[in-house]
FITORLO-672365 format. One record per residue (C-alpha): x, y, z; residue number from 1; residue in one letter. Coordinates in pm, whole numbers. Example, Ala and Ser with C-alpha at 12.3 -4.5 7.8 and 13.67 -1.06 7.14 Angstrom:
BEGIN
       X       Y       Z    n  res
    1230    -450     780    1    A
    1367    -106     714    2    S
This chain:
BEGIN
       X       Y       Z    n  res
    1246   -1814    -276    1    M
    1162   -1506     -75    2    K
    1282   -1658     252    3    K
    1530   -1922     136    4    T
    1696   -1732    -151    5    Q
    1692   -2066    -335    6    T
    1461   -2191    -609    7    C
    1224   -2457    -471    8    P
    1207   -2628    -812    9    K
    1569   -2659    -926   10    C
    1757   -2544    -610   11    H
    1948   -2276    -800   12    S
    2065   -1963    -621   13    I
    2057   -1761    -946   14    Q
    1753   -1548    -861   15    L
    1608   -1213    -961   16    G
    1382    -975    -769   17    Y
    1118    -747    -917   18    L
    1021    -476    -667   19    E
     708    -360    -852   20    D
     558    -661   -1025   21    A
     216    -504   -1080   22    R
     264    -484   -1456   23    A
     352    -854   -1462   24    H
      64    -975   -1243   25    S
    -220    -997   -1498   26    V
    -437    -766   -1288   27    G
    -529   -1011   -1013   28    V
    -623    -735    -770   29    M
    -778    -491   -1016   30    E
   -1102    -312    -940   31    R
   -1301    -537   -1173   32    N
   -1213    -834    -956   33    Q
   -1402    -693    -657   34    L
   -1766    -738    -563   35    E
   -1987    -538    -330   36    G
   -1985    -174    -218   37    P
   -1605    -143    -219   38    D
   -1577    -231    -588   39    A
   -1612     131    -695   40    A
   -1352     270    -456   41    R
   -1070      14    -465   42    V
    -811      16    -741   43    G
    -479    -162    -706   44    W
    -427    -281    -352   45    V
    -145    -454    -170   46    G
     130    -400    -425   47    G
     316    -690    -584   48    F
     675    -808    -568   49    E
     815   -1110    -750   50    A
    1107   -1349    -741   51    Y
    1221   -1538   -1049   52    V
    1471   -1821   -1088   53    C
    1713   -1726   -1363   54    L
    1801   -2092   -1418   55    S
    1462   -2261   -1466   56    C
    1223   -1963   -1486   57    G
    1011   -2047   -1181   58    F
     826   -1731   -1071   59    Y
     679   -1643    -731   60    E
     446   -1346    -689   61    L
     375   -1194    -346   62    Y
     135    -928    -223   63    V
     347    -677     -30   64    K
      75    -576     219   65    E
    -175    -863     251   66    P
    -359    -689     535   67    S
    -454    -407     292   68    A
    -626    -642      45   69    V
   -1001    -710      82   70    P
    -959   -1078     -10   71    F
   -1313   -1168      98   72    E
   -1446    -937    -175   73    Q
   -1240   -1085    -461   74    L
   -1443   -1290    -708   75    K
   -1370   -1657    -664   76    G
   -1168   -1614    -342   77    F
   -1201   -1878     -73   78    R
   -1000   -1938     241   79    R
    -799   -2258     271   80    L
    -751   -2416     615   81    N
    -995   -2163     761   82    A
   -1089   -2395    1048   83    G
    -732   -2493    1140   84    N
    -606   -2278    1432   85    P
    -251   -2412    1389   86    Y
    -196   -2265    1044   87    R
    -126   -1902     963   88    E
């Protein structure tokens, strides 16, 4: 939705944008999700924005600054396609 401005589920163009979706994100990037020495110093990181389809309710959540998030320190995080040089 972010790039196409169309819902990928129902193809509606009736969309909404939530600039600060942190309150709606269930705390995915909260401090208690981190492990290691940075756990005590990192609070909310990255910032969230969301897109919602007003027709079917499909919801997409994005991290605004992915480079600022210590993903490798998040409990349960694992990279997908890590060995594929053709994927970003």
